[in-house]
C-alpha positions as CSV (number, residue, x, y, z in Angstrom):
1,M,0.0,0.0,0.0
2,T,3.0,2.4,0.7
3,K,4.1,1.8,-2.9
4,N,0.7,2.7,-4.2
5,I,0.5,5.9,-2.2
6,A,4.1,7.0,-3.1
7,K,3.1,6.5,-6.8
8,A,0.0,8.5,-6.3
9,V,1.9,11.4,-4.7
10,A,4.3,11.3,-7.6
11,V,1.5,11.4,-10.1
12,A,-0.3,14.2,-8.3
13,T,2.9,16.3,-8.1
14,T,3.5,15.8,-11.8
15,A,0.0,16.8,-12.5
16,A,0.4,19.9,-10.3
17,M,3.5,20.9,-12.3
18,A,1.9,20.3,-15.7
19,L,-1.8,21.3,-15.4
20,S,-1.4,25.0,-15.5
21,S,1.7,27.1,-16.1
22,L,2.4,30.8,-16.7
23,A,5.9,32.1,-17.4
24,L,6.8,35.8,-18.0
25,P,10.1,35.8,-19.8
26,L,11.4,39.3,-20.5
27,S,14.6,40.5,-22.3
28,A,17.7,39.1,-20.6
29,S,19.6,42.3,-21.1
30,A,16.8,44.9,-20.4
31,A,16.7,46.9,-17.3
32,V,13.4,47.1,-15.4
33,N,12.7,50.6,-14.0
34,S,9.6,52.1,-12.4
35,S,7.6,49.1,-13.4
36,S,4.9,47.1,-11.7
37,I,4.3,43.4,-12.5
38,T,1.2,41.7,-11.1
39,I,0.4,38.0,-11.6
40,T,-3.0,36.9,-10.4
41,T,-4.3,33.3,-10.5
42,T,-7.8,32.3,-9.5
43,N,-8.8,28.7,-9.2
44,R,-12.1,27.1,-8.6
45,G,-13.2,23.5,-9.1
46,T,-15.0,20.4,-7.9
47,I,-13.9,16.8,-7.8
48,D,-16.4,14.1,-7.0
49,N,-15.1,10.5,-6.9
50,Y,-16.7,7.2,-6.1
51,T,-14.2,4.3,-6.2
52,S,-15.2,0.8,-5.2
53,A,-13.5,-2.6,-5.3
54,K,-15.1,-5.8,-4.0
55,S,-14.0,-9.4,-4.0
56,Y,-15.7,-12.5,-2.6
57,T,-14.6,-16.1,-2.0
58,G,-17.1,-16.8,0.8
59,D,-20.7,-18.1,1.0
60,N,-19.6,-21.7,0.4
61,W,-21.4,-24.8,1.7
62,A,-19.8,-28.2,2.4
63,G,-22.5,-30.6,3.5
64,G,-22.2,-34.2,4.7
65,S,-24.2,-37.1,3.2
66,E,-27.1,-39.0,4.8
67,G,-27.0,-42.8,5.5
68,G,-29.7,-45.1,4.2
69,R,-32.7,-46.3,6.2
70,G,-32.7,-49.9,7.6
71,G,-35.4,-52.3,6.5
72,D,-38.2,-53.7,8.7
73,G,-37.9,-57.1,10.5
74,G,-40.2,-59.9,9.4
75,D,-43.6,-60.6,11.1
76,V,-44.9,-63.8,12.7
77,T,-48.6,-64.5,12.4
78,T,-50.5,-67.4,13.8
79,N,-54.2,-67.7,12.9
80,G,-55.0,-71.5,13.2
81,D,-55.9,-73.6,16.3
82,N,-53.4,-75.6,18.4
83,N,-50.3,-73.5,17.3
84,N,-47.2,-74.1,19.4
85,G,-45.2,-71.0,20.2
86,G,-41.5,-70.3,19.7
87,A,-41.5,-68.6,16.3
88,T,-39.1,-65.7,16.0
89,S,-39.4,-62.8,13.6
90,G,-36.4,-61.5,11.7
91,D,-34.3,-58.6,12.9
92,G,-34.7,-55.1,11.5
93,G,-32.1,-54.0,9.0
94,D,-29.3,-51.7,10.1
95,G,-29.3,-48.1,8.8
96,G,-26.6,-47.2,6.3
97,D,-23.5,-45.3,7.4
98,A,-23.1,-41.7,6.2
99,G,-20.1,-40.6,4.3
100,A,-17.7,-37.8,5.2
101,G,-18.8,-34.2,4.7
102,G,-17.7,-32.1,1.8
103,L,-14.6,-29.9,1.4
104,V,-14.6,-26.3,0.3
105,S,-11.2,-24.7,-0.3
106,T,-11.3,-21.1,-1.5
107,G,-8.7,-18.9,-3.0
108,N,-7.6,-15.5,-1.8
109,A,-9.8,-12.4,-2.0
110,D,-8.0,-9.2,-3.0
111,A,-9.6,-5.8,-3.4
112,T,-7.7,-2.6,-4.2
113,A,-9.2,0.9,-4.7
114,D,-7.0,3.9,-5.6
115,T,-8.1,7.5,-6.2
116,E,-5.8,10.3,-7.4
117,N,-7.0,13.9,-7.9
118,A,-5.4,17.2,-8.9
119,L,-7.7,20.3,-9.0
120,N,-6.9,23.9,-9.9
121,V,-3.1,23.7,-10.0
122,T,-1.3,26.8,-11.2
123,D,2.4,27.2,-12.1
124,V,3.7,30.8,-12.5
125,D,7.4,31.4,-13.3
126,V,9.1,34.8,-13.0
127,D,12.9,34.9,-12.9
128,L,14.5,38.2,-11.7
129,I,18.2,37.2,-12.0
130,S,18.8,38.7,-15.4
131,A,16.8,41.9,-14.6
132,A,18.8,42.4,-11.4
133,V,22.0,42.3,-13.4
134,A,20.8,44.8,-16.0
135,G,19.0,46.9,-13.5
136,F,15.8,46.6,-11.5
137,N,14.8,49.9,-10.0
138,S,11.7,51.3,-8.5
139,S,9.7,48.3,-9.6
140,S,7.5,45.7,-8.0
141,V,6.3,42.2,-8.7
142,D,3.0,41.1,-7.2
143,V,1.8,37.5,-7.4
144,D,-1.7,36.9,-6.3
145,T,-3.1,33.3,-6.2
146,D,-6.8,33.1,-5.4
147,N,-7.6,29.6,-4.2
148,D,-10.5,30.4,-1.8
149,E,-10.8,27.5,0.6
150,D,-14.2,28.8,1.8
151,C,-15.8,29.0,-1.6
152,E,-18.5,26.4,-2.0
153,C,-17.4,25.9,-5.6
154,N,-14.1,24.3,-4.4
155,N,-15.0,20.8,-3.4
156,I,-13.4,17.3,-3.4
157,D,-15.8,14.6,-2.5
158,N,-14.2,11.1,-2.4
159,R,-15.9,7.8,-1.6
160,T,-13.2,5.1,-1.8
161,K,-14.2,1.6,-0.7
162,A,-12.4,-1.7,-0.9
163,R,-14.0,-4.9,0.5
164,A,-12.8,-8.5,0.5
165,Y,-14.8,-11.4,1.9
166,T,-13.9,-15.1,2.5
167,G,-16.4,-15.6,5.3
168,D,-20.0,-17.0,5.5
169,N,-18.9,-20.6,4.8
170,D,-20.8,-23.6,6.2
171,A,-19.4,-27.1,6.8
172,V,-22.2,-29.4,7.8
173,G,-21.7,-32.8,9.4
174,S,-23.2,-36.0,7.8
175,E,-26.2,-37.8,9.2
176,G,-26.5,-41.5,9.8
177,G,-29.4,-43.5,8.5
178,N,-32.4,-44.5,10.7
179,A,-32.8,-48.1,11.9
180,D,-36.2,-49.6,11.2
181,D,-38.7,-51.6,13.3
182,A,-38.3,-55.2,14.5
183,G,-40.9,-57.7,13.3
184,E,-44.3,-58.2,15.0
185,V,-45.8,-61.4,16.5
186,D,-49.5,-61.8,16.0
187,G,-51.0,-64.5,18.2
188,G,-54.1,-64.9,16.0
189,S,-57.5,-65.9,17.2
190,G,-57.3,-69.8,17.1
191,D,-57.7,-72.0,20.2
192,F,-54.9,-73.6,22.2
193,N,-52.2,-71.4,20.8
194,N,-49.1,-71.8,23.0
195,G,-47.0,-68.6,23.6
196,G,-43.3,-68.2,23.4
197,A,-42.9,-66.5,20.0
198,T,-40.4,-63.6,20.0
199,T,-39.7,-60.7,17.7
200,G,-36.3,-59.9,16.2
201,D,-34.2,-57.0,17.3
202,G,-34.6,-53.6,15.6
203,G,-31.7,-52.7,13.4
204,D,-28.9,-50.3,14.5
205,G,-28.9,-46.7,13.2
206,G,-26.1,-45.9,10.7
207,E,-23.1,-43.9,11.9
208,G,-22.5,-40.3,10.9
209,D,-19.1,-39.4,9.6
210,I,-16.9,-36.3,10.0
211,G,-18.4,-33.0,9.1
212,G,-17.4,-30.9,6.1
213,T,-14.3,-28.8,5.9
214,V,-13.9,-25.2,4.7
215,V,-10.5,-23.8,4.1
216,T,-10.5,-20.1,3.0
217,G,-7.7,-18.0,1.6
218,S,-6.7,-14.6,2.9
219,A,-8.9,-11.5,2.4
220,T,-6.9,-8.4,1.5
221,S,-8.4,-5.0,1.1
222,L,-6.4,-1.8,0.2
223,A,-7.8,1.7,-0.4
224,S,-5.9,4.9,-0.9
225,T,-7.0,8.5,-1.9
226,I,-4.6,11.3,-3.0
227,N,-6.1,14.8,-3.6
228,V,-4.4,18.0,-4.7
229,L,-6.8,21.0,-4.7
230,N,-5.9,24.5,-5.8
231,A,-2.1,24.1,-5.6
232,A,0.0,27.0,-7.1
233,L,3.7,26.7,-8.0
234,I,5.0,30.2,-8.9
235,R,8.4,31.0,-10.5
236,V,9.4,34.6,-11.7
237,R,12.0,35.2,-14.5
238,I,12.8,38.8,-15.5
């Protein structure tokens, strides 16, 4: 960022030297007597800037998977007469295991905003060395630069924004499957049915796995503003 600002200052200074110039070269050998030289500069202006830079690598989602559901156990049904117990229904199926969560790896987010302004820059050059050698008597040089800071017409309005985001990322864990029901035993309506039938076990639920992973890069935001308003560089050569 220091390099950017140094560059901006150099550019602004160069602009200040070049935007407006006024030189008053007179004869190198002529004397200047009973003369009055007046140089007046008046500057007014407005600069209105809006500079914006945005970059995003965020708002990413890494979700886990969901295991399958286990199946139902078998049923035992007895409807006739004189049934002897002891039948066993099948076990419920186990729920499927979930896989690992997803992976999100983002790059870097870089945002840079620069603003450089030069407004109402005047360069006036008057050299008195030659005139002093030839003769400079009863004379005056007046330089008047009017850069009224209180004038509403002089205005620099800058809005420089730089934003970088890698946030708002979600890494969601996986979810194991549900086990299902064991089988049922129905003792029917017949006579002399002997008990002792048992149902199978319900299946185990599936296991969840590790959650998702989000790896973000760095977020870098740089903003700089350089303004030169109503700067006057005056040199007098006579």
